[in-house]
C-alpha positions in Angstrom: 93.1 165.2 60.8 88.9 166.4 61.5 88.4 166.2 57.7 90.5 163.2 57.3 88.4 161.5 60.3 85.2 162.9 58.7 86.0 161.3 55.5 86.9 157.8 57.0 83.8 158.0 58.6 82.2 158.9 55.7 83.6 155.8 53.8 83.1 153.7 56.7 79.0 154.4 56.3 79.1 153.6 52.5 80.6 150.2 52.8 78.7 149.2 55.7 75.5 149.9 53.3 76.9 148.3 50.7 77.7 145.3 52.9 74.1 145.0 54.4 72.7 145.5 50.4 74.9 143.0 49.1 74.0 140.3 51.8 70.7 141.1 51.7 71.2 140.1 47.9 72.8 136.8 48.9 70.1 135.8 51.4 67.4 135.7 49.1 69.2 134.2 45.6 67.9 131.2 44.3 69.0 128.6 41.6 68.0 129.8 38.5 67.9 128.3 34.7 71.3 126.8 33.8 72.0 125.8 37.5 69.4 123.0 37.3 71.3 121.9 34.1 74.6 121.9 36.1 72.4 119.9 39.2 70.9 117.3 36.4 74.9 116.3 35.8 75.6 116.4 39.6 73.2 113.8 40.4 74.5 111.9 37.2 78.1 111.9 37.4 79.1 114.0 40.8 81.4 116.7 40.8 84.5 115.4 38.7 82.7 113.1 37.0 80.1 115.9 36.0 82.7 118.5 35.1 84.3 116.0 32.5 80.5 115.3 31.1 80.5 119.1 30.0 83.7 119.2 28.8 83.2 116.5 26.6 79.6 117.4 25.6 78.7 121.1 25.6 81.0 123.5 28.5 84.8 122.8 28.0 84.8 125.8 31.0 86.6 122.7 33.6 87.8 125.3 36.5 84.4 127.2 36.4 82.1 124.2 36.0 84.1 122.3 38.7 83.3 125.4 41.1 79.9 125.7 39.9 79.7 121.8 41.0 81.0 122.3 44.3 78.8 125.1 45.7 75.5 122.8 44.2 77.3 119.9 46.3 77.2 122.1 49.1 73.2 122.8 48.3 72.3 119.4 48.8 73.6 119.5 52.5 72.4 123.1 53.3 70.1 125.8 52.1 72.6 128.3 52.7 75.1 127.1 50.0 74.3 130.1 47.9 74.7 132.6 51.3 78.1 130.9 51.7 79.2 131.0 48.2 78.2 134.8 47.4 79.5 135.5 51.0 82.9 133.7 50.0 82.8 135.7 46.6 82.8 139.5 48.2 85.8 138.0 50.6 88.2 136.8 47.8 87.1 139.9 45.9 87.9 142.2 49.0 91.0 140.6 49.5 92.3 140.8 45.3 91.5 144.4 45.3 93.5 144.8 48.7 96.2 143.1 47.6 95.8 145.2 44.4 95.8 148.8 46.0 98.6 147.7 48.2 101.3 147.3 45.0 99.8 150.5 43.5 100.4 152.3 46.8 104.2 150.9 47.5 104.7 151.5 43.6 103.7 155.2 43.8 105.4 155.5 47.5 101.8 156.6 48.9 102.0 155.8 52.4 97.9 154.5 53.3 97.2 152.6 56.4 96.0 149.0 56.4 92.4 149.7 57.4 92.0 153.1 55.4 93.8 150.5 51.9 90.7 147.8 53.5 87.9 150.6 53.3 89.2 151.4 49.8 89.3 148.3 48.4 85.3 148.0 50.0 84.5 150.9 48.3 86.5 149.9 44.9 84.4 146.3 44.7 81.1 148.8 45.6 81.8 150.9 42.4 82.4 148.0 40.5 78.9 146.7 41.4 77.3 149.6 40.7 79.1 149.9 37.4 78.5 146.4 36.1 76.4 146.5 33.3 73.8 143.7 34.2 74.2 142.6 37.9 71.8 139.8 38.4 74.0 137.6 35.9 76.9 138.5 36.7 77.1 138.4 40.5 74.2 136.2 41.4 73.6 133.8 38.7 75.8 131.0 39.8 76.3 129.2 36.7 77.7 132.5 34.7 79.4 134.3 38.1 81.8 131.0 38.7 82.7 131.9 34.9 82.6 135.6 34.9 82.6 137.4 37.8 85.2 135.1 39.6 87.4 135.3 36.8 87.4 139.0 36.6 88.0 139.2 40.3 91.3 136.6 40.2 93.1 139.0 37.6 93.9 141.3 41.0 95.9 139.3 43.4 97.8 138.3 40.2 98.6 141.7 38.9 99.2 142.3 42.6 102.2 139.3 42.5 103.4 141.1 39.5 104.4 144.5 40.8 105.0 143.2 44.4 108.2 144.3 45.9 109.8 141.8 46.9 109.3 138.0 47.8 105.7 136.5 49.0 106.0 132.9 48.1 101.8 132.9 49.6 101.0 135.2 47.2 103.5 133.9 44.6 101.4 130.3 45.0 97.8 132.0 45.2 98.3 134.3 42.1 99.6 130.8 40.0 96.3 129.5 41.2 94.3 132.1 40.1 96.1 132.7 36.4 95.2 128.7 36.0 91.6 129.5 37.1 91.2 132.3 34.7 92.9 130.4 31.8 89.8 127.3 32.3 87.0 129.6 33.2 85.9 131.9 30.2 87.7 132.1 26.6 87.1 135.8 25.8 88.7 136.9 29.8 92.0 134.0 29.2 92.7 135.6 25.5 92.4 138.9 26.5 95.0 138.4 30.0 97.0 136.2 27.7 97.7 139.3 25.1 98.1 141.7 28.0 100.3 139.7 29.4 102.3 139.2 26.1 102.4 143.0 25.6 103.2 143.9 28.9 106.4 141.5 28.9 107.8 142.6 25.5 107.3 146.4 26.6 109.1 145.5 30.1 112.1 143.7 28.0 112.5 146.5 25.5 112.5 149.0 28.7 109.0 150.9 27.3 107.9 150.3 30.6 109.9 151.2 33.9 108.4 150.5 37.1 110.2 150.5 40.2 110.5 146.6 40.5 113.7 144.9 39.1 112.9 143.9 35.1 113.9 140.4 35.1 111.4 139.8 38.3 108.6 141.4 36.0 109.3 139.6 33.1 109.8 136.1 35.0 106.4 136.7 36.7 104.5 137.6 33.9 106.2 134.7 31.8 105.4 132.3 35.1 101.5 133.8 34.6 101.2 133.6 31.1 102.5 129.7 31.4 99.5 128.9 33.8 97.2 131.0 32.0 97.9 129.5 28.4 98.1 125.6 29.5 94.8 126.0 31.3 93.2 128.1 28.5 94.8 125.1 25.6 93.0 122.6 27.7 89.8 124.7 27.7 90.6 125.7 23.9 91.1 121.8 22.6 88.2 120.0 24.3 85.4 118.5 22.5 82.9 120.2 24.6 84.0 123.8 22.4 84.0 122.0 19.5 80.4 121.0 19.8 79.3 124.2 21.2 81.0 126.0 18.1 79.4 124.0 15.5 76.1 125.6 16.4 77.4 129.1 15.3 77.8 130.2 11.4 81.2 130.6 10.7 83.3 133.9 9.4 86.7 134.7 8.1 89.1 136.2 10.0 88.9 139.5 8.0 84.8 139.5 8.3 85.1 139.5 11.9 87.7 142.3 11.9 85.3 144.4 10.0 82.0 143.5 12.0 83.7 143.7 15.2 84.1 147.6 14.1 80.3 148.1 14.2 80.1 145.5 17.3 82.3 147.8 19.5 80.7 151.1 18.0 77.4 149.9 19.2 79.0 148.9 22.8 80.4 152.2 23.3 77.4 154.4 22.1 74.6 152.2 23.9 76.0 149.9 26.7 79.0 152.0 27.9 76.7 155.4 28.4 74.1 153.1 31.0 77.0 153.1 33.6 79.2 156.4 32.7 78.0 158.3 35.5 78.9 155.6 37.9 81.9 155.3 36.7 82.4 159.1 36.8 81.7 159.6 40.3 83.3 156.0 41.9 86.7 156.9 40.0 87.0 160.5 41.1 88.8 159.7 44.7 91.8 159.1 42.0 92.0 162.8 41.6 93.0 162.7 45.1 96.1 160.1 44.5 97.1 162.5 42.0 97.4 165.2 44.2 99.7 163.0 46.4 101.9 161.9 44.0 104.9 163.8 44.1 106.4 163.2 41.1 105.0 165.6 38.2 103.9 163.8 35.0 105.1 165.3 32.0 102.8 165.8 28.7 99.8 165.2 30.6 97.5 165.2 27.4 99.7 163.1 25.2 99.2 160.9 27.9 95.6 160.9 27.8 95.4 160.2 24.4 97.4 157.1 24.1 95.7 155.8 27.4 92.3 156.6 25.1 93.6 154.3 22.1 94.7 151.7 24.4 91.3 151.8 26.0 89.7 151.6 23.1 91.8 148.9 21.6 91.5 146.9 24.5 87.5 146.7 23.9 88.1 146.2 19.9 90.1 142.9 21.2 88.0 141.9 23.9 84.7 141.9 21.6 86.6 140.5 18.5 87.1 136.6 20.2 83.1 136.6 21.2 82.5 138.6 17.2 84.6 135.4 15.4 82.3 132.7 17.5 79.0 134.3 17.7 78.9 137.1 15.1 77.0 139.2 17.8 77.5 141.3 20.5 78.5 139.6 23.4 76.3 139.0 26.4 76.1 141.5 29.1 77.9 139.0 31.6 80.8 138.6 29.2 81.5 142.2 29.1 82.0 142.3 32.3 85.3 142.9 31.8 84.6 145.8 30.1 83.7 147.6 33.5 87.2 147.2 34.8 88.6 148.4 31.8 86.4 151.3 32.2 87.0 152.1 36.0 90.5 152.1 35.4 90.5 154.0 32.6 88.5 156.9 34.2 90.9 156.1 37.3 94.0 156.7 35.4 92.6 160.4 33.8 91.4 161.6 37.2 94.9 160.8 38.6 96.8 162.6 35.9 94.3 165.8 36.5 94.8 165.6 40.0 98.6 165.7 39.2 98.8 168.7 37.4 95.7 170.7 38.8 96.6 170.1 42.6 93.0 171.2 43.4 92.8 172.8 46.8 92.2 170.9 50.0 89.0 172.5 51.1 87.9 171.7 47.5 88.8 168.7 47.3 87.0 168.0 50.8 84.0 169.2 49.9 83.8 167.6 46.6 84.6 164.1 48.6 81.9 164.7 51.6 79.3 165.1 49.1 80.4 162.1 47.0 80.3 159.5 49.9 77.5 161.3 51.4 75.8 160.3 47.9 77.1 156.6 47.7 75.6 156.0 51.4 72.3 157.2 50.2 72.8 155.1 47.1 73.6 152.2 49.1 71.2 153.0 51.7 68.0 153.6 49.2 69.0 150.6 46.7 69.5 148.2 49.8 65.3 149.0 50.8 64.4 148.9 47.5 65.7 145.9 46.7 65.2 144.3 50.1 61.1 144.8 48.8 61.4 142.9 45.4 63.7 140.3 46.2 61.9 139.3 49.5 58.7 138.9 47.6 60.4 137.3 44.6 62.1 134.6 46.9 59.1 133.8 49.1 57.3 133.2 45.7 60.1 131.0 44.4 60.1 129.0 47.6 56.0 128.5 47.3 57.1 127.4 43.3 59.9 125.0 44.6 57.4 123.6 47.3 54.4 123.0 44.9 56.7 121.7 42.6 58.7 118.8 44.6 54.8 117.6 46.0 54.1 117.0 42.5 57.2 115.7 41.3 56.4 112.2 40.9 52.7 113.0 39.2 52.8 112.2 35.7 51.0 115.6 34.8 51.1 119.1 33.1 52.0 121.6 36.1 50.7 125.1 35.3 52.8 127.5 37.5 52.2 131.0 38.8 54.7 133.7 37.3 57.3 135.1 39.8 57.4 138.8 40.6 60.3 141.2 39.3 63.7 139.8 40.9 65.5 143.0 41.2 69.0 142.3 40.9 68.7 138.7 41.5 68.5 136.4 38.3 65.4 135.4 37.4 64.1 131.6 37.3 61.3 132.2 35.5 60.2 129.9 32.8 58.4 129.6 29.8 54.7 128.3 28.3 56.4 125.9 26.5 57.5 122.7 28.1 59.9 122.1 26.3 61.9 125.7 26.4 65.4 124.9 27.9 64.4 126.6 31.1 61.8 124.4 31.8 63.3 121.1 30.5 66.4 122.5 32.8 64.6 122.3 35.8 62.8 119.1 35.3 66.0 117.6 35.2 67.4 118.8 37.5 65.0 118.3 40.2 64.3 115.0 38.4 60.7 115.4 37.9 58.2 113.4 36.3 55.4 116.1 35.8 56.1 119.1 32.8 56.3 122.7 33.8 55.2 125.4 32.6 54.0 129.7 33.7 50.9 130.7 32.9 51.7 133.3 31.2 55.5 133.3 29.9 59.0 134.4 30.4 58.7 137.6 32.6 61.3 140.2 31.5 
């Protein structure tokens, strides 16, 4: 009991410092680049009209754009809008992971109390946060977080409902809404969700996957989830705006994209995944404890690890494939955010299998977990103070810049602005020396400026 209490205290400390870090970043977060484009749409057409206009002219991700415009609408009434949005995002993420873990623990017949489940959910979100390729554009850029962060985090309550033992009407309605949001928010993620749901239905139907949930229930729920995701994805896919945006890319044959995708996946595995692999290994290690607690023995563990590896690499290939076909390039860091989840799940399962077969001693596990949680607390604490320095300077400079811009907004002149300092984990709103650069134009349109604006030292990297 003393050992358990110590671990819980360390876990809570780590979570507290992570929450402080996240709240500080939300407090100093500011609008950037494309956010001003959507602000212009909001000013001209309103929330619903702006969503329709964007759908018809350029971007058909209608569920994400609707959420984006709602936040910008709130921003018209309070300067706390981005903070409120960030707070809602993290609460939804915690809830999603909590529901997911609850279903998993029931399937594994592992008894974990609600307080520990909540702390584990926060710890998992903490892990996902640090394992993200680029935190700034995935978590704190309003425009892309509505598309990628929300799409990914809403997968978890949907899966929790599919695997839920029993009936829960509220969870069922929430899950259907989440799958509907995902289908209309991001093409690569929606495609992967539809593919994985279809594969899961086939595997359950032919009894290749057996879970302690009635087979008919799994098939019915998965089919409903697929229906909602596929319906909204169809609305996204056949929109006029997607045709306009796709016309800006070169066309490529299916066979050429299949071959090129091998090269691009190689680049992802060799150059991008290593940047966060140490965080993944450390944060997923607690799964080894669940493996030890799981009473059933896993047969042929090396064979299972081999097939898990094949499945993991196949999923990476499939996720990148839709991006390759459209852009002929590696996906933007934010578009690869789901690969963070795939990698975390993959290594969690590896640690789980190892824990089940090796049965590490309690004392060894205790020392390892104490060290891991202590390091996690130090990591969050160090990052908190480091980011506080960067984001404070950035936000103050940003606010000063906006004040200067608004003072001169009705003057027909050229306004040359001081460069912004490094933005830390926040997405930079820096503009270019070229007044016709898209970021400059978006800000001019979003703020209804008569003056032209430019930075005096180029775009800050």
